[in-house]
N, C-alpha and C positions, 0 to 999 in steps of 0.2 A: 799826874793825878787826873782822872777823868771826872770832870765836874758833873757830867750827866748821870753819874751813878748815885749822886746825893739825892736824898728823898725830897729836898726842898726845891730842886731845880726842875722846872716844868719841861715837858717834851717840846721840842722845837725842830724846825727844819727850814731850809731855804726854798722859796718858791721858784719854779722854773719860769722862764720868760713868758711862756704861754699862760701859766697860772697867774702870773703877775698882771698881764693884760686883762684876763678874765675878771680878776678881783677888782681892778680899777673900774672896769666897765659895769660890773654888777652893783657896786656901791656908788657909781657915778662920782668918783673923786679923782683928784690929781695926786701924784706922788708927794707933792709938797703939803698936802692936807693930811697925810697919814701920821700917826704918832711916830716919834723918832727913837732910835737907840744908837748910842755912840759906837763907833768902830772899836773903841778901846774896851768895851764891855767884855768880861771874861767869856760869856756865852757866845758872843759874836766871834771872838778869836777862836774858840774851840770848834765852831762850825766852819771856820775859814771863810766867813762871809766878807764880801767886799762892799764898798760904798755904793749905794743904789740898790742893793739886794733887799728883798722883802722877806722877813722872817715870820713864819707862822708859829705862834706859841699856844700850846694847849695846856690849859690849867683845869684842875678839878677843884671846884669851889662848892662846898657843902654837898659833895657827891654828884654834882652836875658838871659836865664838860663844857668849858667855855673856850672859844678860839679868839685870839688876839693877833693883830698884825702890826709889825713895826718895820720901818724902813731904816736901813743903816746909813748913818751920816758921819762925816768927819767933824771933829770939834771945831 
């Protein structure tokens, strides 16, 4: 089953290393300061993300696009 076809699952993707560096520089944060998502999360597994990857999550809230970032961690 492809979880990304479900209407409640937001669009998401893994950032490249270059995008990751740019994100950390733009917001002047360290990886440890980013919100976290567990490697065991079904969305992370479906993306084949690894620990340390940053996932960009795009949500539509009240018709407005919002972008969130999460770093994959091991429990």
